[in-house]
N, C-alpha and C positions, 0 to 999 in steps of 0.2 A: 207389309212382310215381303221382302224381296232379297235377291242375291245380285250383287253388282260385280261383274267380272271386268278385269282390266289387265293391261300389261302386254297385250299383243303388239305385233309390229312386223316390220320387214327386216330380215336378218340373212346373212350369207350362210351357206352350208358350213357346219362346224361351229357356228356361233351359239349364243345362249340367250334365253329370255326367261323372265320370271313372271308368271301369271298370278294374279291375286283375285280372290273371291271373298267379298265382304258381305256378311249377312246384316240386314237391318230389320227391326221389328220382331226379332226373335234371337235366341242365342244358339250357338252351335253345340252346346252341352249335350252329351249323350246321343249325338247324332253321328251317322256315317255320312261323309261328304265325298262326292265323286266328281271327276272330270271326264267328259267324253268329247269327242271331236267329230266334225262332219267335214269330210274332204271335198275337193272340187267335183267329184263324181257323186256327191251326196250320200256316200256310204258313211254310216254312223259307227263309231268304234269307241268302246269304253277304254279309257286310257289308264286311269288310276283312281283309287279311292282309299280313304282312311277312316278308321273307326275312332271316334273321340272318346269311346269307352275304354278301350285297351290299347289304342295306338297302333293296332295292326294295319298293315297296308297291303295294297294289291297294285300290281302293274301289269299291263298287257305285255306280251312277249316283244312286241315291236318297240317298246320304250324302256324296257327293263335295263337297268344299268346306266341309263342316260337321264331319266327324269326322277325327281324326288318330290314327294308330296309332304306337306307339313301343316301344322295348325298353330296359330297364335291365338289362344282363347282370350287374352287380354284385349286383342284388337278384333275379336270375332271374325277372324279372317283365315282362309285356307290359301296356301301357296302351292304352286306347281313350278318347281325349278326345272328348266329344260336346258340341258347341255348337249353338245355334239349334235346339234339339230341337222336334220336331213331334209331334202326337198319333199319327201313323202310325209313329213310331219305337217305340211301345209294344210290349213283348214280353219274352220271356226271352232273355237274351244268354248265349251259350256261347263259351268259348275252346276251341280244338282244336289239337293237335300230332300229326300223323300219325293214328293210329287212336285216340288218347287225347282224350277230351272231358271238360271240367270239368262241375260240377253246375249251372251256370247262375245268373244273377242277374237279378232282375225289374226292368225299367225301365217306369215308367208316366208318360206325359206327358199332363197334363190341358189341355184347351183353354180 
């Protein structure tokens, strides 16, 4: 049972990345899936989450209008599309379902 996050990288300010989080050993049915990040100063911030029950979504104020969370149940994968990236978006991004957290993927945005 694990979550595998991928898609991070180095991008210039204003660029885009798409993060993926694939579940193995269980399905994402009827779960809420979230992304949080930990910046260089180790501050942890909840970024976005989605309910697989009704599709409702949440975004932090710092990413609202720039990030989009979605689910592909056929692939058992959650995506975080990140557009108009800013240097302050730099950090390690983790996906989480209940008490399970993936290993994280590094996002670095250069100015």
